[in-house]
C-alpha positions in Angstrom: 10.8 0.8 21.5 13.6 -1.8 21.1 17.2 -0.9 21.3 18.7 -0.1 17.9 20.7 -3.0 16.4 21.9 -0.9 13.5 22.7 2.8 13.7 23.6 4.8 10.7 24.7 8.4 11.2 25.4 11.0 8.5 26.2 8.5 5.8 27.5 10.1 2.6 28.8 8.6 -0.6 30.2 10.7 -3.5 31.1 9.5 -6.9 33.0 12.5 -8.2 30.4 15.3 -8.3 27.5 12.9 -7.9 26.1 12.6 -4.3 24.6 9.1 -4.2 23.6 9.5 -0.5 23.4 12.7 1.5 23.7 12.7 5.3 21.5 9.6 5.7 20.8 8.7 9.3 18.4 6.1 10.7 18.2 3.3 13.3 16.9 -0.3 12.9 15.5 -1.4 16.2 16.2 -5.0 17.4 13.4 -7.5 16.7 11.6 -5.2 14.2 11.1 -5.2 10.4 12.2 -1.9 8.8 11.6 -1.2 5.1 13.2 1.4 2.9 11.3 2.6 -0.2 12.0 5.1 -2.9 12.2 5.3 -6.7 14.9 3.8 -8.9 18.1 5.7 -8.4 17.1 7.0 -4.9 20.2 5.3 -3.4 18.6 2.4 -1.5 21.0 -0.3 -2.7 23.9 2.1 -2.2 22.9 2.4 1.5 23.0 -1.4 1.8 26.4 -1.5 0.1 27.7 1.2 2.4 26.4 -0.6 5.5 28.0 -3.9 4.6 31.2 -2.1 3.3 30.9 -3.4 -0.2 31.4 0.4 -0.9 33.5 2.6 1.3 31.6 5.6 2.7 32.8 9.1 1.9 31.8 10.1 5.5 29.5 9.0 8.3 29.3 6.2 10.7 27.7 2.7 10.8 27.4 0.8 14.1 26.1 -2.7 14.5 25.3 -4.1 17.9 26.9 -1.1 19.5 30.2 -1.5 17.6 31.5 0.6 14.7 32.0 -1.6 11.6 33.7 1.0 9.5 36.6 -0.6 7.6 35.7 -4.2 8.4 35.5 -6.6 5.5 32.1 -7.8 4.3 33.1 -11.3 5.4 33.9 -10.1 8.9 30.6 -8.2 9.1 28.7 -11.4 8.0 30.6 -13.3 10.7 29.2 -10.8 13.3 25.7 -11.7 12.2 24.9 -9.0 9.7 24.0 -10.8 6.5 22.5 -9.5 3.2 20.9 -10.7 0.0 21.2 -9.0 -3.4 18.8 -7.7 -6.1 19.7 -10.6 -8.4 19.4 -14.1 -7.0 22.7 -15.7 -6.4 22.6 -19.5 -6.2 25.4 -22.1 -6.4 24.6 -23.7 -9.9 26.4 -27.0 -9.2 24.4 -27.7 -6.1 20.9 -28.9 -5.4 18.3 -26.7 -3.8 18.8 -28.4 -0.4 22.6 -28.2 -0.7 22.3 -24.5 -1.5 20.4 -24.0 1.8 22.9 -26.0 3.8 25.7 -23.8 2.5 24.1 -21.0 4.6 24.6 -23.1 7.7 28.4 -23.3 7.2 29.3 -20.4 9.5 27.5 -22.0 12.4 29.1 -25.4 12.3 30.9 -26.1 15.5 32.6 -29.5 14.7 36.2 -29.4 13.8 37.9 -30.9 10.8 38.7 -34.2 12.5 35.0 -34.7 13.4 34.0 -34.0 9.8 36.6 -36.3 8.4 35.8 -39.2 10.7 32.0 -38.6 10.7 31.9 -38.7 14.5 28.5 -38.7 16.3 28.6 -35.0 17.1 29.2 -34.2 13.4 26.3 -36.5 12.4 24.0 -34.8 14.9 24.9 -31.4 13.7 24.3 -32.4 10.1 20.9 -33.9 10.9 19.8 -30.8 12.7 20.9 -28.5 9.9 19.1 -30.7 7.3 15.9 -30.8 9.4 15.8 -27.0 9.7 16.6 -26.5 6.0 13.8 -28.9 4.9 11.3 -27.2 7.2 12.0 -23.8 5.7 11.8 -25.1 2.2 8.4 -26.6 3.0 7.2 -23.2 4.4 7.8 -21.5 1.0 6.7 -24.4 -1.2 10.1 -25.4 -2.4 10.3 -28.7 -0.7 9.4 -30.6 -3.9 12.5 -29.1 -5.6 14.9 -30.1 -2.8 16.9 -32.5 -5.1 16.7 -30.3 -8.2 19.6 -28.2 -9.4 19.1 -24.7 -7.9 20.0 -23.0 -11.2 17.1 -24.8 -12.9 14.5 -23.0 -10.7 12.6 -20.0 -12.0 14.0 -16.7 -10.9 11.2 -16.1 -8.4 12.0 -19.5 -6.7 15.7 -18.7 -6.7 14.9 -15.4 -4.8 13.0 -17.4 -2.2 15.9 -19.9 -2.0 18.4 -17.1 -1.4 16.3 -15.8 1.5 16.0 -19.3 3.0 19.8 -19.7 2.7 20.4 -16.5 4.5 18.0 -17.4 7.3 19.6 -20.8 8.1 22.8 -18.8 8.9 20.8 -17.3 11.8 21.8 -13.7 11.4 21.1 -11.1 14.0 20.2 -8.7 11.2 19.2 -9.7 7.7 19.3 -7.1 4.9 17.0 -8.1 2.0 17.5 -6.2 -1.3 14.2 -6.4 -3.3 13.2 -9.9 -2.1 9.9 -9.8 -4.0 11.4 -8.9 -7.4 10.4 -11.5 -9.9 7.8 -13.1 -7.6 4.3 -13.8 -8.7 1.3 -13.0 -6.4 1.4 -16.5 -4.8 5.1 -16.4 -4.2 4.9 -12.8 -2.7 2.2 -14.0 -0.3 4.5 -16.9 0.8 7.4 -14.4 1.2 5.2 -12.2 3.4 4.4 -15.2 5.7 8.1 -16.1 5.8 9.3 -12.6 6.6 6.7 -12.3 9.5 7.9 -15.6 10.8 11.5 -14.6 10.6 10.8 -11.4 12.6 8.7 -13.3 15.1 11.6 -15.7 15.6 13.8 -12.8 16.8 15.7 -12.0 13.7 15.8 -8.3 12.9 15.0 -7.5 9.3 15.6 -4.5 7.0 14.5 -4.6 3.4 14.6 -2.5 0.3 11.4 -3.1 -1.8 9.2 -1.7 -4.5 6.2 -3.8 -3.8 4.2 -1.3 -1.8 1.4 -3.7 -0.7 4.0 -6.1 0.7 5.9 -3.3 2.5 2.7 -1.7 4.0 1.5 -5.1 5.1 4.5 -6.3 7.0 6.8 -3.4 8.0 6.9 -2.0 11.5 8.6 1.2 10.2 9.1 2.6 6.7 12.1 4.8 5.6 11.6 7.0 2.5 14.6 7.8 0.4 14.5 10.4 -2.4 17.6 11.4 -4.4 19.9 10.1 -1.8 18.2 11.8 1.1 16.0 10.4 3.8 12.8 12.5 3.6 10.7 10.8 6.3 10.4 7.8 8.6 7.5 6.3 10.4 4.9 3.5 10.7 3.3 2.4 7.4 0.0 4.2 8.1 1.8 7.5 8.6 3.9 7.1 5.6 1.1 6.2 3.2 -0.8 9.3 4.3 2.1 11.7 3.6 1.4 13.8 0.5 5.0 13.6 -0.7 5.0 9.8 -0.5 1.6 9.6 -2.2 2.7 11.7 -5.1 6.2 10.3 -5.5 5.9 6.6 -4.8 2.4 5.3 -4.1 -0.1 7.2 -6.3 -3.4 8.3 -4.9 -5.2 5.2 -6.2 -3.2 2.8 -3.9 -3.8 4.7 -0.7 
């Protein structure tokens, strides 16, 4: 088993008398793909928001790469290599598809302001490498033909794929994906599955929240099951899909 890249211990979030998460603890091993499932309102997105400090935790601890990230800004956390996407696709409407992808590369640029202003050779080389990688990823998910189109003109499913691509080019150590298959048709979902496997195999650790059970069971190394803010079980897909509680609550007997 790989060393944990993300460690969550006793995570609680209270909104007045409402307990959104209750003593949630889990680990995300480095180099693996971990999925979190559960019905609407189970607290899955809240867990992501707590991990990335979009919401302050009532109690508990979150450690990333061995370091506590409690109290750090979301921007600081992203700079450490923990990057997330959101349920609703977020694209830059004034930019093309390719330009949207290249925005994700911004945090990795090494050239200084002078090199950029004078278009020095090292700046040109860096830009070429970023463009080549971005175009290859767009080709992988079938979006290459839209590279010069305005991102906001894409269908919602394509925008979701674009957001995943933009996060990948930032080369995160850990990528959190919040319902990446939402709004995708069967073909797009199959392309997403190929992409997520390729991301994991490239060495990027993944954690996703997802309702598409065939997708989860087909690509996840481990599945976490959340119910009413509590983690009720964790294990490999085959173990999770055989658990009576999961069958009754999330999967339904006909899908097992």
